[in-house]
C-alpha positions as CSV (number, residue, x, y, z in Angstrom):
1,M,-18.3,3.3,8.7
2,S,-20.6,6.3,9.5
3,D,-19.5,6.2,13.2
4,W,-15.9,6.4,12.0
5,F,-16.5,9.6,10.1
6,K,-18.6,11.1,13.0
7,D,-15.7,10.5,15.4
8,E,-13.0,11.6,12.9
9,F,-14.8,15.0,12.3
10,S,-16.0,15.6,15.8
11,T,-14.3,19.1,15.8
12,L,-15.5,20.0,12.3
13,N,-16.9,23.5,12.2
14,L,-18.8,24.6,9.1
15,Q,-20.7,27.2,11.1
16,D,-23.9,25.1,11.0
17,Q,-24.5,21.7,12.5
18,R,-26.6,20.8,9.5
19,R,-23.6,21.4,7.3
20,N,-21.4,19.3,9.6
21,R,-23.8,16.4,9.4
22,R,-24.0,16.8,5.6
23,A,-20.2,16.7,5.3
24,V,-20.1,13.4,7.2
25,K,-22.8,11.9,5.0
26,V,-21.0,13.0,1.8
27,L,-17.7,11.6,3.0
28,K,-19.3,8.3,4.0
29,A,-20.8,8.0,0.5
30,M,-17.5,8.9,-1.2
31,S,-15.7,6.3,0.8
32,E,-18.3,3.6,-0.1
33,R,-17.8,4.4,-3.8
34,P,-14.3,5.8,-4.1
35,E,-14.2,5.3,-7.9
36,G,-16.3,8.1,-9.3
37,T,-17.4,11.7,-9.4
38,I,-20.3,13.3,-7.6
39,P,-23.4,12.1,-9.6
40,P,-22.7,8.4,-9.7
41,T,-21.7,8.4,-6.0
42,F,-25.3,9.1,-4.8
43,T,-28.6,7.3,-5.5
44,L,-31.1,10.2,-5.3
45,A,-31.1,13.6,-7.1
46,A,-31.6,15.3,-3.8
47,E,-28.4,13.7,-2.4
48,V,-26.5,15.0,-5.5
49,K,-27.8,18.5,-5.0
50,A,-26.9,18.4,-1.3
51,A,-23.3,17.4,-2.2
52,Y,-23.0,20.3,-4.6
53,N,-24.5,22.7,-2.0
54,L,-21.8,21.5,0.4
55,L,-19.1,22.2,-2.2
56,D,-20.6,25.7,-2.7
57,T,-20.6,26.5,1.0
58,R,-18.9,29.8,1.9
59,L,-17.6,30.4,5.5
60,R,-16.9,33.7,7.2
61,V,-13.4,33.4,8.6
62,A,-11.3,36.1,10.4
63,D,-7.6,35.5,10.5
64,A,-5.3,37.2,13.0
65,G,-4.5,40.7,11.9
66,E,-7.5,41.0,9.5
67,A,-10.0,43.8,10.2
68,E,-12.9,42.0,8.5
69,P,-13.9,38.4,8.1
70,Q,-13.1,36.8,4.8
71,S,-15.2,34.4,2.7
72,E,-13.7,31.0,2.0
73,G,-14.7,27.5,1.0
74,I,-14.9,24.4,3.3
75,D,-11.4,23.0,2.4
76,R,-9.5,24.7,5.3
77,A,-12.2,23.7,7.8
78,L,-12.2,20.1,6.7
79,M,-8.4,19.8,6.8
80,S,-8.3,21.5,10.3
81,A,-10.7,18.8,11.6
82,C,-8.7,16.1,9.9
83,T,-5.5,17.4,11.5
84,D,-7.2,17.5,15.0
85,A,-8.1,13.8,14.7
86,C,-4.6,13.0,13.4
87,L,-3.0,14.8,16.4
88,T,-5.0,12.7,18.8
89,R,-3.5,9.5,17.2
90,V,0.0,11.2,17.1
91,G,-0.2,11.9,20.9
92,E,-0.5,8.1,21.5
93,Q,2.9,7.4,19.8
94,Q,6.4,7.9,21.1
95,I,7.9,8.4,17.6
96,I,6.1,9.3,14.3
97,L,7.2,10.2,10.8
98,A,6.0,13.4,9.2
99,I,6.3,12.8,5.4
100,Q,6.2,15.9,3.2
101,D,5.6,15.9,-0.6
102,T,4.0,18.0,-3.4
103,T,1.8,16.9,-6.2
104,E,0.0,18.5,-9.1
105,I,-3.7,17.9,-9.5
106,S,-4.6,18.5,-13.1
107,F,-8.2,19.3,-13.7
108,A,-8.0,19.0,-17.5
109,S,-11.6,17.8,-17.7
110,S,-13.0,20.8,-15.9
111,P,-14.7,23.5,-17.9
112,V,-13.2,26.1,-15.6
113,G,-9.8,25.5,-17.2
114,V,-7.5,25.6,-14.2
115,S,-4.3,26.7,-15.8
116,G,-1.5,24.4,-14.6
117,G,-3.8,22.6,-12.2
118,L,-3.7,22.9,-8.4
119,W,-0.6,22.2,-6.5
120,V,-1.0,20.4,-3.1
121,H,1.8,20.1,-0.5
122,S,0.9,17.7,2.2
123,T,2.5,16.6,5.5
124,F,1.3,13.1,6.2
125,A,1.9,11.3,9.5
126,S,2.6,7.7,10.0
127,T,4.0,5.3,12.6
128,L,7.5,3.9,12.2
129,D,5.9,0.7,10.9
130,G,4.2,2.6,8.1
131,V,0.6,2.8,9.4
132,P,-0.9,6.1,8.3
133,L,-2.2,8.4,11.0
134,G,-3.6,11.3,8.9
135,F,-2.7,14.8,7.8
136,L,-0.6,17.1,9.9
137,D,-0.7,20.0,7.4
138,Q,-1.8,20.7,3.8
139,R,-1.3,23.7,1.5
140,C,-3.0,24.2,-1.9
141,W,-2.2,26.9,-4.5
142,Q,-2.2,27.8,-8.2
143,R,1.0,28.8,-9.8
144,D,1.6,32.2,-11.3
145,P,0.6,31.8,-15.0
146,D,3.4,34.3,-15.9
147,G,6.0,32.0,-14.3
148,G,7.7,34.7,-12.3
149,Q,11.2,36.0,-13.0
150,R,13.2,32.8,-13.2
151,G,16.5,34.5,-13.7
152,L,16.3,36.3,-10.4
153,R,15.3,33.2,-8.4
154,R,18.6,32.9,-6.6
155,E,18.5,36.5,-5.4
156,R,15.0,36.3,-3.9
157,P,14.6,35.5,-0.2
158,L,13.0,32.1,0.5
159,P,9.6,33.5,1.7
160,E,9.1,34.9,-1.9
161,K,9.7,31.5,-3.5
162,E,7.4,28.5,-3.9
163,S,9.9,26.3,-2.1
164,Y,9.0,28.2,1.1
165,R,6.2,25.6,1.5
166,W,8.8,23.1,2.9
167,L,9.7,25.5,5.7
168,Q,6.1,26.5,6.4
169,A,5.1,22.8,6.7
170,L,8.0,22.1,9.0
171,R,7.0,25.0,11.3
172,A,3.4,23.8,11.3
173,V,4.7,20.4,12.5
174,H,6.7,22.0,15.3
175,E,3.6,24.0,16.4
176,R,1.2,21.0,16.4
177,V,3.0,17.8,17.4
178,P,3.0,17.5,21.3
179,A,6.4,17.6,23.0
180,Q,6.2,14.0,24.3
181,T,6.2,12.7,20.7
182,T,9.4,12.6,18.7
183,V,8.6,13.6,15.0
184,I,11.0,12.7,12.2
185,T,10.3,14.8,9.1
186,V,11.0,12.8,5.9
187,A,11.3,14.4,2.5
188,D,12.7,13.9,-1.0
189,R,15.3,16.0,-2.9
190,E,13.1,19.0,-3.3
191,A,13.4,19.7,0.4
192,D,17.2,19.9,0.2
193,I,17.1,23.6,1.2
194,Y,19.7,25.1,3.4
195,E,17.1,27.1,5.4
196,V,15.2,23.9,6.3
197,F,18.4,22.5,7.9
198,A,19.1,25.8,9.6
199,E,15.6,26.2,11.0
200,P,15.5,26.1,14.8
201,R,14.0,22.8,15.9
202,P,12.5,21.8,19.3
203,E,14.0,18.8,21.1
204,N,11.4,16.4,19.7
205,S,12.1,17.2,16.0
206,E,14.5,15.5,13.7
207,L,15.0,15.5,9.9
208,V,15.7,12.9,7.2
209,I,16.0,14.5,3.8
210,R,17.5,13.1,0.6
211,A,20.3,15.3,-0.7
212,C,20.0,16.9,-4.1
213,R,22.9,19.4,-4.2
214,D,26.6,18.6,-3.9
215,R,27.1,21.1,-1.1
216,R,30.4,22.5,0.2
217,V,31.7,20.9,3.4
218,T,34.4,21.9,5.9
219,D,36.7,18.8,5.5
220,D,39.5,18.2,3.1
221,H,37.2,16.6,0.4
222,K,35.5,20.1,0.1
223,Y,32.2,18.7,-1.3
224,L,29.5,16.5,0.2
225,W,29.4,13.5,-2.2
226,A,33.2,13.0,-2.3
227,S,33.4,13.3,1.5
228,V,30.7,10.6,2.2
229,Q,32.0,8.3,-0.6
230,A,35.4,8.3,1.1
231,A,33.9,7.0,4.3
232,P,34.6,3.3,5.2
233,L,32.0,0.7,4.2
234,A,29.7,0.1,7.2
235,A,27.5,-2.7,6.0
236,Q,26.0,-4.4,3.0
237,I,22.2,-4.8,3.0
238,S,19.5,-6.2,0.8
239,L,16.4,-4.0,0.1
240,T,13.3,-4.8,-2.0
241,L,12.6,-1.9,-4.2
242,R,8.9,-1.3,-4.8
243,R,7.1,-1.5,-8.1
244,R,7.3,1.6,-10.4
245,P,5.4,2.3,-13.6
246,D,8.5,1.5,-15.6
247,R,9.5,-1.7,-13.8
248,G,8.4,-4.3,-11.3
249,P,9.7,-4.8,-7.8
250,R,13.3,-6.0,-7.5
251,L,15.9,-6.8,-4.9
252,A,18.8,-4.4,-4.5
253,V,22.1,-5.1,-2.6
254,L,23.3,-1.8,-1.2
255,E,26.5,-0.6,0.4
256,L,26.0,1.6,3.4
257,R,28.4,4.4,4.4
258,Y,27.9,7.2,6.9
259,K,29.8,10.2,8.2
260,K,29.3,13.3,10.4
261,I,29.7,16.3,8.1
262,T,29.5,20.1,8.4
263,L,27.8,21.9,5.6
264,R,28.8,25.4,4.5
265,P,26.1,27.9,3.4
266,P,25.6,28.5,-0.4
267,R,27.8,31.2,-1.8
268,H,25.1,32.9,-3.9
269,G,21.9,34.8,-3.1
270,V,20.9,35.7,0.4
271,H,22.8,33.0,2.4
272,E,25.9,34.9,3.3
273,Q,25.0,35.4,6.9
274,M,23.8,31.8,7.6
275,P,25.9,29.6,9.9
276,D,27.6,26.3,9.1
277,I,25.4,23.3,9.9
278,T,26.6,19.9,11.3
279,L,24.6,16.9,10.2
280,W,25.0,13.2,9.6
281,A,25.1,11.8,6.0
282,V,24.1,8.3,5.1
283,L,24.9,6.9,1.6
284,A,23.2,3.8,0.2
285,H,24.7,2.9,-3.1
286,E,24.1,-0.1,-5.4
287,P,27.5,-1.1,-6.9
288,H,26.1,-3.8,-9.2
289,A,22.7,-3.0,-10.7
290,P,21.0,-5.5,-13.0
291,S,21.5,-4.9,-16.7
292,G,19.3,-2.1,-18.0
293,E,18.4,-0.9,-14.5
294,E,19.5,2.4,-12.9
295,A,21.6,1.9,-9.8
296,V,20.2,3.0,-6.5
297,S,22.1,5.8,-5.0
298,W,20.5,7.6,-2.0
299,L,22.4,10.2,0.0
300,L,20.4,11.2,3.1
301,L,21.1,14.1,5.4
302,T,19.8,13.7,8.9
303,T,19.9,15.3,12.3
304,L,19.6,11.9,13.9
305,P,22.9,10.6,15.4
306,V,24.4,7.9,13.2
307,S,27.2,6.1,15.0
308,N,26.9,2.6,13.7
309,A,25.5,0.5,10.8
310,T,22.3,-0.2,12.6
311,E,21.5,3.5,13.1
312,A,22.4,4.1,9.4
313,R,20.0,1.4,8.3
314,Q,17.2,2.7,10.6
315,C,17.7,6.2,9.0
316,M,17.4,4.7,5.5
317,E,14.2,2.7,6.6
318,C,12.6,6.0,7.7
319,Y,13.3,7.4,4.2
320,T,11.7,4.3,2.5
321,R,8.4,5.1,4.4
322,R,8.1,8.2,2.1
323,W,6.5,5.7,-0.2
324,L,3.3,6.2,1.8
325,I,2.7,9.7,0.5
326,E,3.3,8.5,-3.1
327,R,0.6,5.9,-2.5
328,L,-1.7,8.7,-1.1
329,H,-1.3,10.6,-4.4
330,F,-1.8,7.4,-6.4
331,V,-5.1,6.7,-4.6
332,L,-6.2,10.3,-4.9
333,K,-5.7,10.3,-8.7
334,S,-6.2,6.8,-9.8
335,G,-8.6,5.5,-7.1
336,C,-10.7,8.5,-6.3
337,K,-10.2,9.9,-9.8
338,V,-10.3,13.4,-8.5
339,E,-8.8,14.8,-11.7
340,D,-11.8,13.5,-13.7
341,S,-14.0,16.1,-12.1
342,Q,-15.9,18.5,-14.4
343,L,-16.9,21.0,-11.7
344,R,-17.1,24.5,-13.0
345,T,-15.6,26.7,-10.3
346,I,-12.2,26.7,-8.6
347,D,-13.8,26.9,-5.2
348,R,-15.8,23.7,-5.9
349,L,-12.6,22.0,-7.1
350,R,-10.7,22.9,-4.0
351,A,-13.5,21.7,-1.7
352,L,-13.8,18.4,-3.7
353,L,-10.1,17.9,-3.4
354,S,-10.2,18.2,0.4
355,L,-13.0,15.7,0.6
356,Y,-11.2,13.1,-1.5
357,C,-7.9,13.7,0.4
358,V,-9.8,12.3,3.5
359,V,-11.2,9.4,1.5
360,A,-7.7,8.6,0.1
361,W,-6.0,8.6,3.5
362,R,-8.7,6.4,5.0
363,L,-8.2,3.8,2.2
364,L,-4.5,3.8,3.0
365,W,-5.2,3.5,6.7
366,I,-7.4,0.4,6.3
367,T,-4.8,-1.2,3.9
368,Y,-1.8,-0.8,6.2
369,Y,-3.5,-1.1,9.6
370,A,-5.0,-4.4,8.4
371,R,-1.4,-5.6,8.0
372,E,0.1,-4.2,11.2
373,G,-2.9,-4.2,13.5
374,G,-5.0,-6.8,11.8
375,D,-6.0,-8.7,15.0
376,Q,-8.3,-5.8,15.9
377,P,-12.0,-6.5,15.3
378,A,-13.3,-5.7,11.9
379,T,-15.7,-3.1,13.4
380,V,-12.8,-0.6,13.8
381,A,-13.1,0.1,10.1
382,F,-16.3,-1.7,8.8
383,L,-19.9,-1.9,9.9
384,N,-21.2,-5.4,10.7
385,L,-23.4,-4.9,7.6
386,E,-20.4,-4.5,5.4
387,W,-18.3,-7.4,6.5
388,R,-21.3,-9.7,6.5
389,A,-22.2,-8.6,2.9
390,A,-18.6,-9.3,1.8
391,F,-18.7,-12.8,3.4
392,C,-22.1,-13.7,1.8
393,A,-20.9,-12.5,-1.6
394,L,-17.9,-14.8,-1.4
395,H,-19.6,-17.8,0.2
396,P,-23.0,-18.2,-1.5
397,G,-25.5,-20.2,0.5
398,Q,-23.6,-19.8,3.8
399,A,-24.7,-17.6,6.8
400,P,-22.1,-15.1,8.0
401,P,-20.2,-16.1,11.2
402,Q,-21.7,-15.1,14.5
403,D,-18.4,-13.8,15.9
404,T,-16.9,-10.6,14.5
405,P,-13.9,-11.4,12.3
406,T,-10.5,-9.6,12.6
407,L,-9.8,-6.5,10.5
408,R,-7.3,-8.5,8.5
409,Q,-9.9,-11.1,7.5
410,A,-12.6,-8.5,6.7
411,A,-10.1,-6.5,4.6
412,R,-9.2,-9.6,2.6
413,W,-12.9,-10.3,1.9
414,V,-13.4,-6.8,0.6
415,A,-10.2,-7.0,-1.4
416,M,-11.3,-10.3,-2.9
417,L,-14.4,-8.5,-4.2
418,G,-12.0,-6.2,-6.0
419,G,-9.9,-8.9,-7.6
420,F,-7.5,-10.0,-4.9
421,L,-7.0,-13.8,-5.4
422,A,-5.9,-14.5,-1.8
423,R,-3.6,-17.4,-2.9
424,K,-1.0,-18.7,-0.5
425,G,1.9,-16.7,-2.0
426,D,-0.1,-13.5,-2.7
427,G,0.8,-11.7,0.5
428,E,-1.6,-9.0,1.8
429,P,-4.0,-7.1,-0.4
430,G,-3.0,-3.6,-1.7
431,V,-5.0,-0.4,-1.8
432,K,-6.0,-0.8,-5.4
433,V,-8.0,-4.0,-4.9
434,L,-9.4,-2.6,-1.7
435,W,-11.0,0.5,-3.4
436,R,-12.4,-1.7,-6.2
437,G,-13.8,-4.1,-3.6
438,L,-15.5,-1.3,-1.6
439,D,-17.1,0.0,-4.8
440,R,-18.5,-3.4,-5.6
441,L,-19.4,-4.2,-2.0
442,H,-22.0,-1.4,-1.8
443,D,-23.7,-2.5,-4.9
444,I,-24.0,-5.9,-3.3
445,I,-25.3,-4.4,-0.1
446,I,-28.1,-2.5,-1.9
447,G,-29.1,-5.7,-3.8
448,V,-29.1,-7.9,-0.6
449,L,-31.1,-5.3,1.4
450,I,-33.7,-5.3,-1.3
451,C,-33.9,-9.1,-2.0
452,A,-32.7,-10.9,1.2
453,P,-32.1,-8.7,4.2
454,H,-32.3,-11.6,6.6
455,L,-28.9,-12.9,5.3
456,L,-27.2,-9.9,6.8
457,D,-29.0,-9.8,10.1
458,V,-29.5,-6.1,9.5
459,G,-31.0,-5.4,12.9
460,N,-27.5,-5.8,14.4
461,A,-25.6,-3.8,11.7
């Protein structure tokens, strides 16, 4: 695992090689024990102190246009290195998804009393098959405690609004993704902002955004929803809806409609000079939802051409991959338990958040890559020491195999340590049992190294 972090953060610049090495060690330790805060993550008091020193690190950074360098924490440098590694993987793909979303990190346990918590807007890259590639962009801020002047919100230009983050992230994607890779930006209803659709895009950039507003259109129906609902039925498809806190997974039968539409700019505020925008709209509606269940009704606006039912379904499948960033936030909060931190400064909290973002995305990568690229050797994600320890814990009295197992098999062993039963109908393990398994695995490794190191053939780890 340590080699993975060394490679992933080869461009990390904390202005001192000793800091760079310390950051890699801290990230490795956090990934081995993703459930926990700083003190229980490390064995020795000196290691705990070194981790806190890393969180307290201040860097001298000069941005363009600034006369003097400014002092800042390690969060931006960490995310910059993480983005560099992501872009290397992105460059190997013909098409990727750039999934945008915002979440609040509530530090209610922290004595610093972060009012309203920290808000984090991430752009997370994945393949079309749903294998995470890493972060393309991330922005973190605290909300104005006064709340601003809500009544004047419509009159303010977009750069003065919090929603400007969607446009900033889109521009960052345009700047960073290489021209040979097509990037499809996927976002939920918060991103239904006219300026986002009107933003100039390079040839390799497309959008798939769920509509929130019933916008004006140029055809006889006058408004978006009525216009698309009047389109002919293109297909009827079945889709498995993922589990939510208020219900389990279920099968939905959806009717697909699509139509090329031209949006008119909003009448209010500062939009008067904006042009009409031509897009494609795809409506997926569930006409007969089960009793007591809310019917699915997704209206997607996209720049992708949709001329048949197959292309409409492909557009909808791109949108369903947005689930990955929801899982990222779930791992960050429930797996890494970042909100349980009791750090006493806002700078430490921001630095800790950036470290755990890396841990969370790596857990997701192992989970989904084990499904899609599981025939790769286990050593792409685990040390020999780790998969051997997992095997020995599950097969008492047996020596580990001589040949390196596949990533899929090793991930299943680790997940079984976390409670995955691996029965015939259980499918592939999820990220929750994986993080639990990793936490238990490294307790096992410590015990075996002390009592019976010959079982793991440590010399070849």
